N, CA, C and O atoms as CSV, one atom per row, in Angstrom:
chain,resi,resn,atom,element,x,y,z
A,1,MET,N,N,12.455,27.172,22.899
A,1,MET,CA,C,11.585,26.033,22.668
A,1,MET,C,C,10.251,26.521,22.129
A,1,MET,O,O,9.762,27.582,22.517
A,2,VAL,N,N,9.686,25.760,21.259
A,2,VAL,CA,C,8.409,26.074,20.637
A,2,VAL,C,C,7.278,25.755,21.614
A,2,VAL,O,O,7.354,24.795,22.380
A,3,GLU,N,N,6.236,26.574,21.574
A,3,GLU,CA,C,5.079,26.303,22.427
A,3,GLU,C,C,4.366,25.049,21.932
A,3,GLU,O,O,4.201,24.861,20.727
A,4,ALA,N,N,3.952,24.209,22.841
A,4,ALA,CA,C,3.316,22.930,22.497
A,4,ALA,C,C,1.985,23.156,21.785
A,4,ALA,O,O,1.257,24.100,22.094
A,5,TRP,N,N,1.677,22.284,20.835
A,5,TRP,CA,C,0.425,22.375,20.091
A,5,TRP,C,C,-0.775,22.159,21.009
A,5,TRP,O,O,-1.828,22.769,20.825
A,6,PHE,N,N,-0.608,21.304,21.975
A,6,PHE,CA,C,-1.656,21.040,22.962
A,6,PHE,C,C,-0.973,20.638,24.263
A,6,PHE,O,O,0.229,20.375,24.289
A,7,ASP,N,N,-1.741,20.594,25.330
A,7,ASP,CA,C,-1.203,20.242,26.629
A,7,ASP,C,C,-0.693,18.797,26.587
A,7,ASP,O,O,-1.474,17.884,26.319
A,8,PRO,N,N,0.587,18.574,26.845
A,8,PRO,CA,C,1.135,17.212,26.787
A,8,PRO,C,C,0.448,16.228,27.727
A,8,PRO,O,O,0.579,15.017,27.556
A,9,MET,N,N,-0.279,16.732,28.712
A,9,MET,CA,C,-0.995,15.842,29.620
A,9,MET,C,C,-2.094,15.057,28.890
A,9,MET,O,O,-2.503,13.989,29.344
A,10,PHE,N,N,-2.563,15.589,27.770
A,10,PHE,CA,C,-3.633,14.950,27.013
A,10,PHE,C,C,-3.121,14.225,25.766
A,10,PHE,O,O,-3.900,13.962,24.850
A,11,ALA,N,N,-1.856,13.905,25.715
A,11,ALA,CA,C,-1.273,13.274,24.529
A,11,ALA,C,C,-1.740,11.839,24.334
A,11,ALA,O,O,-1.582,11.289,23.244
A,12,TRP,N,N,-2.299,11.232,25.343
A,12,TRP,CA,C,-2.756,9.847,25.253
A,12,TRP,C,C,-4.090,9.711,24.526
A,12,TRP,O,O,-4.462,8.606,24.131
A,13,ILE,N,N,-4.805,10.795,24.345
A,13,ILE,CA,C,-6.164,10.733,23.803
A,13,ILE,C,C,-6.221,10.247,22.346
A,13,ILE,O,O,-7.042,9.377,22.055
A,14,PRO,N,N,-5.394,10.757,21.408
A,14,PRO,CA,C,-5.518,10.275,20.019
A,14,PRO,C,C,-5.301,8.770,19.872
A,14,PRO,O,O,-6.058,8.096,19.172
A,15,GLY,N,N,-4.286,8.253,20.520
A,15,GLY,CA,C,-4.014,6.818,20.425
A,15,GLY,C,C,-5.091,5.972,21.067
A,15,GLY,O,O,-5.455,4.914,20.553
A,16,THR,N,N,-5.597,6.440,22.188
A,16,THR,CA,C,-6.648,5.704,22.878
A,16,THR,C,C,-7.922,5.664,22.048
A,16,THR,O,O,-8.546,4.613,21.904
A,17,LEU,N,N,-8.302,6.806,21.507
A,17,LEU,CA,C,-9.507,6.844,20.674
A,17,LEU,C,C,-9.373,5.951,19.447
A,17,LEU,O,O,-10.293,5.207,19.108
A,18,LEU,N,N,-8.227,6.028,18.788
A,18,LEU,CA,C,-8.011,5.208,17.599
A,18,LEU,C,C,-8.033,3.725,17.943
A,18,LEU,O,O,-8.625,2.932,17.210
A,19,GLY,N,N,-7.406,3.345,19.029
A,19,GLY,CA,C,-7.388,1.940,19.433
A,19,GLY,C,C,-8.751,1.423,19.852
A,19,GLY,O,O,-9.134,0.305,19.507
A,20,VAL,N,N,-9.479,2.238,20.596
A,20,VAL,CA,C,-10.794,1.807,21.065
A,20,VAL,C,C,-11.761,1.668,19.895
A,20,VAL,O,O,-12.476,0.671,19.791
A,21,VAL,N,N,-11.784,2.658,19.023
A,21,VAL,CA,C,-12.692,2.587,17.868
A,21,VAL,C,C,-12.286,1.435,16.949
A,21,VAL,O,O,-13.136,0.668,16.496
A,22,GLY,N,N,-11.000,1.316,16.679
A,22,GLY,CA,C,-10.539,0.244,15.804
A,22,GLY,C,C,-10.803,-1.132,16.357
A,22,GLY,O,O,-11.236,-2.022,15.626
A,23,GLY,N,N,-10.549,-1.323,17.646
A,23,GLY,CA,C,-10.751,-2.631,18.257
A,23,GLY,C,C,-12.204,-2.966,18.517
A,23,GLY,O,O,-12.635,-4.102,18.316
A,24,ALA,N,N,-12.958,-1.973,18.964
A,24,ALA,CA,C,-14.355,-2.226,19.317
A,24,ALA,C,C,-15.252,-2.359,18.100
A,24,ALA,O,O,-16.261,-3.064,18.151
A,25,VAL,N,N,-14.906,-1.704,17.025
A,25,VAL,CA,C,-15.740,-1.747,15.825
A,25,VAL,C,C,-15.141,-2.672,14.771
A,25,VAL,O,O,-15.860,-3.465,14.163
A,26,GLY,N,N,-13.849,-2.579,14.553
A,26,GLY,CA,C,-13.209,-3.345,13.482
A,26,GLY,C,C,-13.229,-4.848,13.697
A,26,GLY,O,O,-13.506,-5.611,12.771
A,27,GLY,N,N,-12.939,-5.269,14.909
A,27,GLY,CA,C,-12.935,-6.709,15.193
A,27,GLY,C,C,-14.293,-7.362,15.009
A,27,GLY,O,O,-14.409,-8.338,14.268
A,28,PRO,N,N,-15.322,-6.843,15.667
A,28,PRO,CA,C,-16.645,-7.438,15.467
A,28,PRO,C,C,-17.153,-7.335,14.034
A,28,PRO,O,O,-17.807,-8.256,13.544
A,29,LEU,N,N,-16.859,-6.222,13.354
A,29,LEU,CA,C,-17.292,-6.103,11.955
A,29,LEU,C,C,-16.681,-7.200,11.106
A,29,LEU,O,O,-17.377,-7.903,10.374
A,30,ALA,N,N,-15.366,-7.333,11.216
A,30,ALA,CA,C,-14.676,-8.335,10.407
A,30,ALA,C,C,-15.048,-9.744,10.845
A,30,ALA,O,O,-15.205,-10.628,10.003
A,31,GLY,N,N,-15.191,-9.966,12.136
A,31,GLY,CA,C,-15.508,-11.294,12.641
A,31,GLY,C,C,-16.899,-11.773,12.276
A,31,GLY,O,O,-17.114,-12.966,12.058
A,32,MET,N,N,-17.846,-10.846,12.210
A,32,MET,CA,C,-19.222,-11.241,11.890
A,32,MET,C,C,-19.483,-11.276,10.392
A,32,MET,O,O,-20.123,-12.202,9.894
A,33,PHE,N,N,-18.995,-10.281,9.675
A,33,PHE,CA,C,-19.424,-10.124,8.293
A,33,PHE,C,C,-18.476,-10.725,7.262
A,33,PHE,O,O,-18.938,-11.191,6.221
A,34,ALA,N,N,-17.169,-10.730,7.512
A,34,ALA,CA,C,-16.227,-11.234,6.513
A,34,ALA,C,C,-16.411,-12.720,6.214
A,34,ALA,O,O,-16.418,-13.087,5.039
A,35,PRO,N,N,-16.560,-13.598,7.210
A,35,PRO,CA,C,-16.749,-15.015,6.874
A,35,PRO,C,C,-18.050,-15.284,6.122
A,35,PRO,O,O,-18.157,-16.275,5.399
A,36,ARG,N,N,-19.026,-14.415,6.287
A,36,ARG,CA,C,-20.297,-14.574,5.581
A,36,ARG,C,C,-20.314,-13.868,4.230
A,36,ARG,O,O,-21.227,-14.075,3.431
A,37,GLY,N,N,-19.309,-13.035,3.975
A,37,GLY,CA,C,-19.245,-12.313,2.711
A,37,GLY,C,C,-20.198,-11.126,2.630
A,37,GLY,O,O,-20.555,-10.702,1.531
A,38,LYS,N,N,-20.612,-10.589,3.756
A,38,LYS,CA,C,-21.585,-9.496,3.797
A,38,LYS,C,C,-20.876,-8.161,4.027
A,38,LYS,O,O,-19.824,-8.111,4.664
A,39,PHE,N,N,-21.453,-7.097,3.511
A,39,PHE,CA,C,-21.007,-5.714,3.736
A,39,PHE,C,C,-19.527,-5.525,3.444
A,39,PHE,O,O,-18.820,-4.894,4.230
A,40,LYS,N,N,-19.053,-6.056,2.340
A,40,LYS,CA,C,-17.633,-6.005,2.018
A,40,LYS,C,C,-17.124,-4.574,1.872
A,40,LYS,O,O,-16.094,-4.229,2.452
A,41,SER,N,N,-17.817,-3.747,1.118
A,41,SER,CA,C,-17.312,-2.395,0.891
A,41,SER,C,C,-17.320,-1.564,2.172
A,41,SER,O,O,-16.436,-0.731,2.371
A,42,GLN,N,N,-18.310,-1.779,3.044
A,42,GLN,CA,C,-18.366,-1.014,4.289
A,42,GLN,C,C,-17.253,-1.437,5.248
A,42,GLN,O,O,-16.605,-0.590,5.863
A,43,VAL,N,N,-17.036,-2.727,5.372
A,43,VAL,CA,C,-16.017,-3.203,6.308
A,43,VAL,C,C,-14.627,-2.825,5.815
A,43,VAL,O,O,-13.818,-2.316,6.591
A,44,LEU,N,N,-14.336,-3.064,4.544
A,44,LEU,CA,C,-13.023,-2.689,4.015
A,44,LEU,C,C,-12.864,-1.178,3.982
A,44,LEU,O,O,-11.755,-0.666,4.136
A,45,GLY,N,N,-13.960,-0.463,3.784
A,45,GLY,CA,C,-13.909,0.995,3.849
A,45,GLY,C,C,-13.590,1.496,5.245
A,45,GLY,O,O,-12.857,2.473,5.403
A,46,PHE,N,N,-14.137,0.834,6.262
A,46,PHE,CA,C,-13.816,1.190,7.642
A,46,PHE,C,C,-12.326,0.986,7.903
A,46,PHE,O,O,-11.672,1.842,8.499
A,47,TYR,N,N,-11.799,-0.137,7.460
A,47,TYR,CA,C,-10.376,-0.385,7.651
A,47,TYR,C,C,-9.540,0.652,6.908
A,47,TYR,O,O,-8.516,1.102,7.423
A,48,MET,N,N,-9.961,1.035,5.714
A,48,MET,CA,C,-9.222,2.043,4.956
A,48,MET,C,C,-9.291,3.395,5.661
A,48,MET,O,O,-8.309,4.137,5.670
A,49,ALA,N,N,-10.433,3.719,6.247
A,49,ALA,CA,C,-10.554,4.981,6.981
A,49,ALA,C,C,-9.610,5.011,8.178
A,49,ALA,O,O,-8.973,6.030,8.445
A,50,ILE,N,N,-9.520,3.897,8.898
A,50,ILE,CA,C,-8.602,3.825,10.032
A,50,ILE,C,C,-7.156,3.956,9.554
A,50,ILE,O,O,-6.341,4.594,10.220
A,51,ILE,N,N,-6.834,3.362,8.414
A,51,ILE,CA,C,-5.482,3.469,7.859
A,51,ILE,C,C,-5.180,4.917,7.493
A,51,ILE,O,O,-4.077,5.397,7.756
A,52,ILE,N,N,-6.123,5.611,6.899
A,52,ILE,CA,C,-5.912,7.007,6.516
A,52,ILE,C,C,-5.753,7.894,7.757
A,52,ILE,O,O,-4.889,8.770,7.787
A,53,ILE,N,N,-6.574,7.671,8.765
A,53,ILE,CA,C,-6.447,8.431,10.018
A,53,ILE,C,C,-5.089,8.154,10.667
A,53,ILE,O,O,-4.445,9.067,11.184
A,54,SER,N,N,-4.662,6.897,10.635
A,54,SER,CA,C,-3.364,6.532,11.210
A,54,SER,C,C,-2.228,7.214,10.464
A,54,SER,O,O,-1.284,7.707,11.082
A,55,ALA,N,N,-2.315,7.244,9.148
A,55,ALA,CA,C,-1.281,7.923,8.360
A,55,ALA,C,C,-1.256,9.414,8.684
A,55,ALA,O,O,-0.186,10.021,8.740
A,56,GLY,N,N,-2.434,10.005,8.899
A,56,GLY,CA,C,-2.491,11.407,9.282
A,56,GLY,C,C,-1.851,11.657,10.640
A,56,GLY,O,O,-1.130,12.639,10.820
A,57,LEU,N,N,-2.113,10.767,11.596
A,57,LEU,CA,C,-1.481,10.894,12.914
A,57,LEU,C,C,0.033,10.738,12.823
A,57,LEU,O,O,0.778,11.462,13.485
A,58,LEU,N,N,0.481,9.804,12.011
A,58,LEU,CA,C,1.917,9.612,11.843
A,58,LEU,C,C,2.551,10.848,11.206
A,58,LEU,O,O,3.620,11.289,11.628
A,59,ALA,N,N,1.891,11.402,10.193
A,59,ALA,CA,C,2.403,12.619,9.556
A,59,ALA,C,C,2.429,13.785,10.542
A,59,ALA,O,O,3.374,14.573,10.546
A,60,ALA,N,N,1.399,13.896,11.372
A,60,ALA,CA,C,1.375,14.957,12.385
A,60,ALA,C,C,2.484,14.745,13.409
A,60,ALA,O,O,3.101,15.710,13.860
A,61,GLY,N,N,2.744,13.494,13.780
A,61,GLY,CA,C,3.829,13.207,14.710
A,61,GLY,C,C,5.187,13.558,14.139
A,61,GLY,O,O,6.045,14.087,14.845
A,62,ILE,N,N,5.388,13.264,12.854
A,62,ILE,CA,C,6.654,13.610,12.202
A,62,ILE,C,C,6.801,15.121,12.101
A,62,ILE,O,O,7.889,15.656,12.316
A,63,ALA,N,N,5.714,15.812,11.775
A,63,ALA,CA,C,5.751,17.274,11.704
A,63,ALA,C,C,6.026,17.872,13.079
A,63,ALA,O,O,6.756,18.857,13.193
A,64,ALA,N,N,5.444,17.282,14.125
A,64,ALA,CA,C,5.686,17.770,15.482
A,64,ALA,C,C,7.137,17.558,15.885
A,64,ALA,O,O,7.738,18.424,16.521
A,65,LEU,N,N,7.698,16.423,15.521
A,65,LEU,CA,C,9.104,16.160,15.826
A,65,LEU,C,C,10.010,17.139,15.087
A,65,LEU,O,O,10.971,17.659,15.654
A,66,ALA,N,N,9.697,17.383,13.820
A,66,ALA,CA,C,10.511,18.291,13.019
A,66,ALA,C,C,10.425,19.736,13.513
A,66,ALA,O,O,11.379,20.500,13.372
A,67,SER,N,N,9.285,20.108,14.089
A,67,SER,CA,C,9.133,21.489,14.548
A,67,SER,C,C,9.588,21.691,15.987
A,67,SER,O,O,9.489,22.801,16.510
A,68,GLY,N,N,10.082,20.651,16.631
A,68,GLY,CA,C,10.631,20.783,17.965
A,68,GLY,C,C,9.612,20.741,19.084
A,68,GLY,O,O,9.826,21.326,20.146
A,69,GLN,N,N,8.514,20.058,18.856
A,69,GLN,CA,C,7.494,19.929,19.890
A,69,GLN,C,C,8.011,19.037,21.020
A,69,GLN,O,O,8.935,18.250,20.814
A,70,PRO,N,N,7.425,19.156,22.200
A,70,PRO,CA,C,7.838,18.287,23.310
A,70,PRO,C,C,7.602,16.804,22.981
A,70,PRO,O,O,6.806,16.451,22.111
A,71,TYR,N,N,8.321,15.966,23.710
A,71,TYR,CA,C,8.263,14.522,23.486
A,71,TYR,C,C,6.837,13.990,23.524
A,71,TYR,O,O,6.451,13.203,22.660
A,72,ALA,N,N,6.054,14.403,24.504
A,72,ALA,CA,C,4.693,13.881,24.657
A,72,ALA,C,C,3.828,14.219,23.459
A,72,ALA,O,O,2.942,13.443,23.101
A,73,VAL,N,N,4.064,15.350,22.837
A,73,VAL,CA,C,3.245,15.753,21.690
A,73,VAL,C,C,3.578,14.897,20.469
A,73,VAL,O,O,2.682,14.292,19.880
A,74,TRP,N,N,4.862,14.838,20.081
A,74,TRP,CA,C,5.173,14.085,18.863
A,74,TRP,C,C,5.026,12.583,19.063
A,74,TRP,O,O,4.633,11.876,18.135
A,75,TYR,N,N,5.333,12.086,20.250
A,75,TYR,CA,C,5.175,10.661,20.509
A,75,TYR,C,C,3.702,10.293,20.621
A,75,TYR,O,O,3.293,9.232,20.151
A,76,GLY,N,N,2.905,11.155,21.235
A,76,GLY,CA,C,1.475,10.910,21.387
A,76,GLY,C,C,0.728,10.894,20.066
A,76,GLY,O,O,-0.335,10.282,19.963
A,77,LEU,N,N,1.263,11.552,19.064
A,77,LEU,CA,C,0.655,11.525,17.737
A,77,LEU,C,C,1.290,10.458,16.840
A,77,LEU,O,O,0.587,9.726,16.144
A,78,GLY,N,N,2.608,10.378,16.861
A,78,GLY,CA,C,3.317,9.510,15.924
A,78,GLY,C,C,3.236,8.032,16.235
A,78,GLY,O,O,3.047,7.219,15.330
A,79,PHE,N,N,3.374,7.669,17.493
A,79,PHE,CA,C,3.387,6.241,17.822
A,79,PHE,C,C,2.062,5.551,17.539
A,79,PHE,O,O,2.068,4.492,16.911
A,80,PRO,N,N,0.919,6.097,17.972
A,80,PRO,CA,C,-0.338,5.420,17.633
A,80,PRO,C,C,-0.579,5.394,16.124
A,80,PRO,O,O,-1.151,4.441,15.596
A,81,GLY,N,N,-0.139,6.445,15.436
A,81,GLY,CA,C,-0.284,6.451,13.984
A,81,GLY,C,C,0.503,5.333,13.329
A,81,GLY,O,O,-0.013,4.624,12.465
A,82,LEU,N,N,1.751,5.175,13.739
A,82,LEU,CA,C,2.589,4.112,13.180
A,82,LEU,C,C,2.057,2.734,13.552
A,82,LEU,O,O,1.974,1.843,12.707
A,83,LEU,N,N,1.701,2.566,14.812
A,83,LEU,CA,C,1.227,1.270,15.284
A,83,LEU,C,C,-0.060,0.846,14.573
A,83,LEU,O,O,-0.162,-0.284,14.096
A,84,CYS,N,N,-1.029,1.739,14.502
A,84,CYS,CA,C,-2.303,1.396,13.851
A,84,CYS,C,C,-2.146,1.264,12.345
A,84,CYS,O,O,-2.859,0.485,11.713
A,85,LEU,N,N,-1.220,2.018,11.764
A,85,LEU,CA,C,-0.959,1.871,10.330
A,85,LEU,C,C,-0.462,0.469,10.019
A,85,LEU,O,O,-0.897,-0.140,9.043
A,86,ILE,N,N,0.430,-0.039,10.825
A,86,ILE,CA,C,0.944,-1.400,10.628
A,86,ILE,C,C,-0.146,-2.436,10.908
A,86,ILE,O,O,-0.390,-3.323,10.089
A,87,ILE,N,N,-0.798,-2.322,12.062
A,87,ILE,CA,C,-1.782,-3.328,12.463
A,87,ILE,C,C,-2.948,-3.389,11.481
A,87,ILE,O,O,-3.292,-4.463,10.988
A,88,PHE,N,N,-3.552,-2.245,11.198
A,88,PHE,CA,C,-4.732,-2.258,10.337
A,88,PHE,C,C,-4.360,-2.459,8.871
A,88,PHE,O,O,-5.188,-2.930,8.091
A,89,GLY,N,N,-3.136,-2.113,8.479
A,89,GLY,CA,C,-2.686,-2.427,7.129
A,89,GLY,C,C,-2.609,-3.930,6.906
A,89,GLY,O,O,-3.026,-4.438,5.865
A,90,VAL,N,N,-2.072,-4.632,7.894
A,90,VAL,CA,C,-1.991,-6.100,7.812
A,90,VAL,C,C,-3.385,-6.719,7.919
A,90,VAL,O,O,-3.734,-7.618,7.153
A,91,LEU,N,N,-4.173,-6.232,8.870
A,91,LEU,CA,C,-5.507,-6.808,9.069
A,91,LEU,C,C,-6.425,-6.581,7.881
A,91,LEU,O,O,-7.306,-7.401,7.623
A,92,ARG,N,N,-6.241,-5.488,7.151
A,92,ARG,CA,C,-7.069,-5.258,5.963
A,92,ARG,C,C,-6.832,-6.357,4.935
A,92,ARG,O,O,-7.772,-6.815,4.285
A,93,GLY,N,N,-5.582,-6.781,4.787
A,93,GLY,CA,C,-5.289,-7.888,3.891
A,93,GLY,C,C,-5.902,-9.195,4.356
A,93,GLY,O,O,-6.400,-9.974,3.544
A,94,VAL,N,N,-5.869,-9.439,5.653
A,94,VAL,CA,C,-6.464,-10.652,6.218
A,94,VAL,C,C,-7.977,-10.653,5.997
A,94,VAL,O,O,-8.553,-11.673,5.618
A,95,VAL,N,N,-8.610,-9.517,6.234
A,95,VAL,CA,C,-10.061,-9.422,6.055
A,95,VAL,C,C,-10.422,-9.579,4.578
A,95,VAL,O,O,-11.415,-10.226,4.247
A,96,ALA,N,N,-9.633,-8.999,3.704
A,96,ALA,CA,C,-9.886,-9.157,2.266
A,96,ALA,C,C,-9.777,-10.623,1.854
A,96,ALA,O,O,-10.548,-11.082,1.011
A,97,LYS,N,N,-8.831,-11.365,2.435
A,97,LYS,CA,C,-8.725,-12.804,2.154
A,97,LYS,C,C,-9.945,-13.557,2.657
A,97,LYS,O,O,-10.396,-14.504,2.012
A,98,GLN,N,N,-10.484,-13.151,3.797
A,98,GLN,CA,C,-11.702,-13.776,4.324
A,98,GLN,C,C,-12.868,-13.559,3.363
A,98,GLN,O,O,-13.664,-14.471,3.136
A,99,TYR,N,N,-12.970,-12.374,2.807
A,99,TYR,CA,C,-14.024,-12.108,1.830
A,99,TYR,C,C,-13.825,-12.931,0.557
A,99,TYR,O,O,-14.794,-13.421,-0.023
A,100,ALA,N,N,-12.580,-13.083,0.126
A,100,ALA,CA,C,-12.309,-13.909,-1.050
A,100,ALA,C,C,-12.662,-15.370,-0.788
A,100,ALA,O,O,-13.205,-16.043,-1.664
A,101,ALA,N,N,-12.357,-15.863,0.415
A,101,ALA,CA,C,-12.696,-17.248,0.755
A,101,ALA,C,C,-14.213,-17.430,0.815
A,101,ALA,O,O,-14.731,-18.461,0.386
A,102,ALA,N,N,-14.917,-16.444,1.341
A,102,ALA,CA,C,-16.385,-16.526,1.392
A,102,ALA,C,C,-16.973,-16.529,-0.012
A,102,ALA,O,O,-17.940,-17.244,-0.278
A,103,GLU,N,N,-16.404,-15.745,-0.905
A,103,GLU,CA,C,-16.875,-15.725,-2.292
A,103,GLU,C,C,-16.606,-17.060,-2.976
A,103,GLU,O,O,-17.434,-17.544,-3.748
A,104,LEU,N,N,-15.455,-17.651,-2.694
A,104,LEU,CA,C,-15.133,-18.966,-3.260
A,104,LEU,C,C,-16.097,-20.024,-2.739
A,104,LEU,O,O,-16.563,-20.862,-3.510
A,105,ARG,N,N,-16.404,-20.002,-1.447
A,105,ARG,CA,C,-17.373,-20.959,-0.895
A,105,ARG,C,C,-18.750,-20.771,-1.520
A,105,ARG,O,O,-19.439,-21.748,-1.812
A,106,ARG,N,N,-19.151,-19.521,-1.724
A,106,ARG,CA,C,-20.429,-19.242,-2.319
A,106,ARG,C,C,-20.476,-19.747,-3.768
A,106,ARG,O,O,-21.485,-20.306,-4.196
A,107,THR,N,N,-19.414,-19.557,-4.503
A,107,THR,CA,C,-19.338,-20.017,-5.893
A,107,THR,C,C,-19.348,-21.538,-5.957
A,107,THR,O,O,-20.030,-22.119,-6.801
A,108,MET,N,N,-18.595,-22.186,-5.071
A,108,MET,CA,C,-18.555,-23.652,-5.071
A,108,MET,C,C,-19.921,-24.232,-4.708
A,108,MET,O,O,-20.331,-25.237,-5.289
A,109,ALA,N,N,-20.623,-23.631,-3.774
A,109,ALA,CA,C,-21.949,-24.105,-3.391
A,109,ALA,C,C,-22.942,-23.921,-4.525
A,109,ALA,O,O,-23.826,-24.756,-4.720
A,110,ARG,N,N,-22.806,-22.847,-5.268
A,110,ARG,CA,C,-23.703,-22.598,-6.405
A,110,ARG,C,C,-23.433,-23.606,-7.514
A,110,ARG,O,O,-24.367,-24.012,-8.205
A,111,ASP,N,N,-22.182,-24.021,-7.704
A,111,ASP,CA,C,-21.835,-24.965,-8.757
A,111,ASP,C,C,-22.328,-26.382,-8.457
A,111,ASP,O,O,-22.510,-27.187,-9.371
A,112,LEU,N,N,-22.542,-26.681,-7.184
A,112,LEU,CA,C,-23.019,-28.020,-6.827
A,112,LEU,C,C,-24.477,-28.122,-7.209
A,112,LEU,O,O,-25.097,-29.165,-7.002
């Protein structure tokens, strides 16, 4: 058996950090700024950064599985990566639609 990349007792840390940062920062950012049409590049950039980090975790989980790492190591990296990749991939589209709706409201108000 291959020696573990890290102590499997700490396998919960990557997923927890990603979830806490994504939920604590992403939700309020999108909830406050997207309906108003403010800070579009920063908010969508944050979502893209979370997606890239999630893809990296998923790739690390797949590499750990392929190299024969213990269950806690590959699952602790791969599952949060896959889960956040799906969640934030979908939410990025929703937030982008909110920005488009805010731009449409702004344009309609200017035309009046």
